[in-house]
C-alpha positions in Angstrom: 14.5 -38.1 102.2 14.1 -40.2 99.0 10.4 -40.7 99.8 9.9 -36.9 100.2 11.7 -36.3 96.9 9.6 -38.9 95.1 6.4 -37.3 96.5 7.5 -33.9 95.4 8.2 -35.2 91.9 4.7 -36.8 91.7 2.9 -33.6 92.6 1.3 -31.9 89.7 1.0 -28.1 89.2 3.8 -25.5 89.5 6.7 -27.2 91.3 8.2 -23.8 92.3 5.0 -22.8 94.1 5.0 -26.2 96.0 8.6 -25.6 97.0 7.8 -22.0 98.2 4.9 -23.3 100.2 6.9 -26.0 101.9 10.0 -23.8 102.6 7.9 -21.0 104.1 5.9 -23.5 106.2 9.1 -25.0 107.6 10.5 -21.5 108.3 7.2 -20.7 110.1 7.7 -23.5 112.6 11.2 -22.4 113.4 10.6 -18.7 113.8 7.2 -19.1 115.7 8.8 -21.4 118.2 11.6 -18.9 118.8 9.5 -15.7 118.8 6.8 -17.0 121.2 9.1 -17.9 124.1 8.2 -15.0 126.3 4.5 -15.4 125.6 4.7 -19.0 126.6 6.2 -18.0 130.0 3.6 -15.2 130.3 0.4 -17.1 129.5 1.3 -20.8 129.6 3.5 -21.3 132.7 6.7 -21.6 130.7 5.4 -24.3 128.4 7.5 -23.2 125.4 6.2 -26.1 123.3 2.6 -24.8 123.4 3.0 -22.5 120.4 5.2 -25.0 118.6 2.6 -27.7 118.9 -0.2 -25.3 118.0 1.7 -24.1 114.9 2.4 -27.7 113.8 -1.3 -28.6 114.2 -2.4 -25.5 112.2 0.2 -26.1 109.5 -0.9 -29.8 109.2 -4.5 -28.7 108.9 -3.4 -26.0 106.4 -1.5 -28.5 104.3 -4.4 -30.8 104.2 -6.6 -27.9 103.1 -4.1 -27.0 100.4 -4.1 -30.6 99.1 -7.9 -30.8 99.0 -8.2 -27.4 97.2 -5.5 -28.5 94.8 -7.3 -31.7 94.0 -10.5 -30.0 93.2 -10.8 -28.7 89.6 -10.6 -24.9 89.9 -13.7 -24.5 87.6 -15.9 -25.7 90.5 -14.8 -22.6 92.5 -16.8 -20.5 90.1 -20.0 -22.3 91.2 -19.0 -22.0 94.9 -18.4 -18.3 94.8 -22.0 -17.0 94.8 -22.9 -19.4 97.7 -19.9 -18.2 99.7 -20.9 -14.6 99.2 -24.5 -15.3 100.4 -23.0 -16.8 103.6 -20.3 -14.2 104.1 -22.4 -11.0 104.1 -24.7 -11.9 107.0 -21.7 -13.5 108.8 -19.8 -10.1 108.7 -23.0 -8.3 109.8 -23.4 -10.6 112.7 -19.7 -10.3 113.7 -19.9 -6.5 113.6 -22.9 -6.5 116.0 -22.5 -9.6 118.2 -18.9 -10.6 117.7 -16.4 -11.0 120.5 -14.8 -7.7 121.4 -11.0 -8.0 121.7 -8.7 -5.0 121.8 -11.7 -2.6 121.3 -12.8 -4.2 118.0 -15.3 -6.9 117.0 -13.4 -9.1 114.5 -13.9 -12.5 116.0 -16.5 -15.1 116.5 -16.2 -18.1 118.9 -16.5 -21.6 117.5 -19.0 -23.6 119.6 -17.7 -26.6 121.6 -14.0 -26.0 120.9 -14.1 -22.5 122.3 -11.6 -21.0 119.8 -12.1 -17.8 117.9 -11.8 -17.1 114.2 -12.0 -14.0 112.0 -14.8 -14.1 109.4 -12.9 -11.5 107.4 -10.4 -14.3 106.5 -13.3 -16.2 104.9 -14.6 -13.0 103.3 -11.3 -12.4 101.5 -11.2 -15.7 99.7 -15.0 -15.5 99.0 -14.8 -12.0 97.5 -11.8 -12.8 95.3 -13.6 -15.9 94.0 -16.7 -13.9 93.2 -14.8 -11.0 91.5 -12.8 -13.5 89.4 -16.1 -15.2 88.4 -17.8 -11.9 87.6 -15.0 -10.6 85.5 -14.7 -13.9 83.6 -18.4 -14.1 82.6 -18.5 -10.4 81.6 -15.5 -10.4 79.3 -17.6 -9.8 76.2 -19.0 -6.5 77.5 -16.4 -5.7 80.2 -16.2 -2.0 79.2 -19.8 -1.4 79.9 -20.5 0.6 83.1 -24.0 -0.7 84.0 -23.6 -4.2 82.7 -20.1 -5.0 84.0 -18.6 -2.4 86.4 -21.5 -1.8 88.7 -22.3 -5.5 89.3 -18.7 -6.2 90.1 -17.9 -3.2 92.3 -21.0 -3.2 94.5 -20.2 -6.5 96.2 -16.6 -5.2 96.7 -17.8 -2.1 98.4 -20.3 -4.0 100.5 -17.8 -6.6 101.8 -15.0 -4.1 102.3 -17.4 -1.7 104.0 -18.5 -4.4 106.5 -14.9 -5.3 107.3 -13.5 -1.8 107.6 -15.0 -0.6 110.9 -13.2 -3.4 112.9 -10.2 -4.1 110.5 -9.5 -1.2 108.2 -6.1 -2.6 107.1 -7.7 -5.9 105.9 -10.5 -4.0 104.1 -8.0 -1.7 102.4 -5.8 -4.6 101.3 -8.8 -6.5 99.9 -10.1 -3.4 98.1 -6.7 -2.8 96.4 -6.5 -6.5 95.4 -10.0 -6.3 93.8 -9.0 -3.1 91.9 -5.9 -4.8 90.6 -8.0 -7.8 89.5 -10.3 -5.4 87.6 -7.3 -4.0 85.9 -6.1 -7.5 84.9 -9.7 -8.4 83.9 -9.7 -5.4 81.4 -12.2 -3.2 83.2 -12.0 0.3 81.8 -9.4 2.3 83.7 -11.6 5.4 83.7 -14.1 3.5 85.9 -11.4 2.4 88.3 -9.9 5.9 88.4 -13.4 7.3 89.0 -13.8 5.0 92.0 -10.5 6.0 93.5 -11.3 9.7 92.9 -14.7 9.3 94.7 -13.0 7.8 97.7 -10.6 10.7 97.9 -13.4 13.2 97.6 -15.3 11.5 100.4 -12.3 11.6 102.6 -11.8 15.3 101.8 -15.4 16.1 102.7 -15.0 14.3 106.0 -12.0 16.4 106.8 -13.6 19.7 105.7 -16.7 18.9 107.9 -14.5 18.4 110.9 -15.5 14.8 111.4 -12.1 13.3 110.7 -11.5 12.5 114.4 -14.8 10.7 114.6 -14.1 8.8 111.4 -10.6 7.9 112.5 -11.8 6.6 115.8 -14.6 4.5 114.1 -12.2 2.9 111.6 -9.4 2.5 114.2 -6.9 4.8 112.4 -5.3 6.2 115.6 -1.8 4.7 114.9 -2.0 5.8 111.3 -2.8 9.4 112.3 -0.1 9.4 115.0 2.5 8.2 112.6 1.6 10.6 109.8 1.9 13.4 112.4 5.5 12.4 112.9 5.1 10.8 116.3 7.1 7.7 117.2 5.3 4.4 117.7 6.9 2.3 120.5 6.6 -1.1 118.9 7.9 0.2 115.6 11.0 1.5 117.4 11.5 -1.9 119.0 11.1 -3.5 115.7 13.9 -1.4 114.2 16.1 -2.2 117.1 15.6 -5.9 116.4 16.4 -5.5 112.7 19.6 -3.5 113.6 20.7 -6.1 116.0 20.6 -8.8 113.3 23.1 -7.0 111.0 24.2 -9.3 108.1 24.0 -12.8 109.4 21.9 -12.4 112.6 22.2 -13.5 116.2 21.3 -17.1 115.3 18.1 -19.1 115.7 16.6 -18.7 119.1 18.9 -15.9 120.2 16.6 -12.9 119.6 16.4 -10.5 122.5 13.7 -8.2 121.2 11.2 -11.1 121.2 10.9 -10.5 124.9 10.0 -6.9 124.3 8.0 -6.7 121.1 4.3 -7.3 121.5 3.0 -10.1 119.3 6.5 -10.8 118.1 5.2 -14.2 116.8 2.5 -12.5 114.6 2.5 -8.8 113.6 6.3 -8.2 114.0 7.6 -11.6 113.2 9.7 -10.2 110.3 11.7 -8.1 112.7 12.5 -11.3 114.7 13.5 -13.0 111.5 15.9 -10.2 110.7 17.3 -10.3 114.2 18.0 -14.0 114.2 18.8 -14.6 110.6 20.1 -11.1 109.6 19.8 -9.2 106.4 20.3 -12.4 104.5 17.3 -14.0 106.2 15.1 -10.9 105.7 16.0 -10.7 102.0 15.4 -14.5 101.6 11.8 -14.1 102.9 11.1 -11.2 100.5 12.6 -13.2 97.6 10.3 -16.1 98.4 7.2 -13.9 98.1 8.5 -12.2 94.9 9.2 -15.7 93.4 5.6 -16.6 94.2 4.4 -13.5 92.4 6.5 -14.2 89.3 5.3 -17.9 89.2 1.7 -16.8 89.4 2.3 -14.2 86.6 3.7 -17.1 84.6 0.4 -19.1 85.2 -1.7 -16.1 84.1 0.2 -15.8 80.8 -0.3 -19.5 80.1 -3.9 -20.0 81.3 -6.4 -20.4 78.5 -9.4 -19.4 80.6 -10.0 -15.9 82.0 -11.5 -17.2 85.3 -8.4 -19.3 86.1 -6.0 -16.5 85.2 -7.8 -13.8 87.2 -8.4 -16.1 90.2 -4.8 -17.2 90.5 -3.6 -13.6 90.2 -6.1 -12.3 92.7 -5.3 -14.8 95.4 -1.6 -14.3 94.8 -1.8 -10.5 95.0 -3.7 -10.8 98.2 -0.9 -12.9 99.8 2.0 -10.9 98.4 0.6 -7.4 99.1 -0.1 -8.5 102.7 3.4 -9.8 103.0 5.0 -6.6 101.8 2.6 -4.6 104.0 3.8 -6.5 107.1 7.5 -6.0 106.1 6.9 -2.3 105.5 5.5 -1.9 109.0 8.5 -3.7 110.5 10.9 -1.4 108.7 8.8 1.7 109.4 7.8 2.5 105.9 4.1 2.6 106.7 2.1 3.0 109.9 1.2 -0.1 111.9 -1.5 -2.1 110.2 -1.9 -5.3 112.3 -1.5 -7.5 109.2 0.4 -10.7 109.7 3.1 -12.2 107.5 1.3 -14.9 105.4 2.3 -18.5 105.9 4.9 -17.5 108.5 3.2 -15.7 111.4 1.4 -17.7 114.1 -2.3 -17.7 113.3 -5.5 -19.6 113.1 -8.0 -19.0 110.3 -5.6 -16.6 108.6 -3.1 -19.4 108.1 -5.8 -21.9 107.1 -7.3 -19.6 104.4 -3.8 -18.6 103.1 -3.2 -22.4 102.6 -6.5 -22.6 100.9 -5.5 -19.8 98.5 -2.3 -21.6 97.7 -4.2 -24.8 97.0 -6.5 -23.0 94.6 -3.6 -21.4 92.8 -2.0 -24.9 92.5 -5.3 -26.2 91.1 -5.2 -23.6 88.4 -1.5 -24.4 87.6 -2.3 -28.1 87.4 -5.0 -27.4 84.9 -2.6 -25.3 82.8 -0.1 -28.1 82.7 -2.8 -30.6 81.7 -4.1 -28.3 79.0 -0.5 -27.9 77.6 0.1 -31.6 77.6 -3.2 -32.3 75.8 -2.2 -29.7 73.2 1.2 -31.3 72.7 -0.5 -34.8 72.3 -3.0 -33.3 69.9 -0.2 -31.7 67.9 1.6 -35.1 67.7 -1.5 -36.9 66.5 -2.1 -34.3 63.9 1.5 -34.4 62.8 1.4 -38.3 62.5 -1.8 -38.1 60.6 -0.3 -35.6 58.2 2.8 -37.8 57.6 0.7 -40.8 56.8 
């Protein structure tokens, strides 16, 4: 225990974000092991340790990724961003045409030799946020210009989100909203952002008027959204609400969830409902508080960061994680239609978990730079003060 405490003290960057990361990671192992029991019996012959070992391996790899990204000076990510964008666009195109079709959508590619699948959209999210942060930072002097600033920034956003949307509309919408918020933080003129939102609403209205809404909805896999907006019940959402109700205040206790045997993908899409059932309202509020704390700590970094790129980058990555977390929670409590988005850092996952850890590492890299810059400023002030006294 003393070694762990000493290691924690030696870590640079925002200590609160390190703590949030470790706490959510630990919670992830416990809840995934509990929520995946029925799936283990269904697909792995009762080997309940399968998902536990898998999650531990993925978290270990994720923590290593976090540490590597934290060690790298965040300024280097500005140079990496254009290269990633060049790789991501053809990768998304290839996935849409030749990707593995699972559940009637092409979101996955198979990694050769190890025969595991991954979602290129997870890579695209980080790549686009890096690129938008870079574009906003280098255009700060003329950020209000439509042709010189807004168009060069929004076109890659529309392209990447448009390539993701046919197979994963929820992820595309989340990424698009994140980029819009980054533009707001980066001082892009609000009238241009409002114009973009208005154009989207007009396009949607035209599709409805032309009677092509059903075709569009089927293409973008919006069936569950339409059904929910029409007032129809969704079976898995009802089961999720039963799980939350069963938990009451203090929950049924770790490993005692009943709904995990009924809810599909209880260890992924609806893991928040299992958290509430096993740990009660207290556990559910605790998870929300962790993500809110992460948001507030990142806002603190933004207010202290002397460089625009670091501030916008940290906030963009944080918003992407936090908005996805609240979207997942909102689905579980039936505030919005089913999206298919997982709970970051907690749900069982592959590339989604790795790239979330990557995002945390980059945020910590920015916070480490902010601390170093503040220490250097303090040292400089001391030197200047001593010089003045002599």
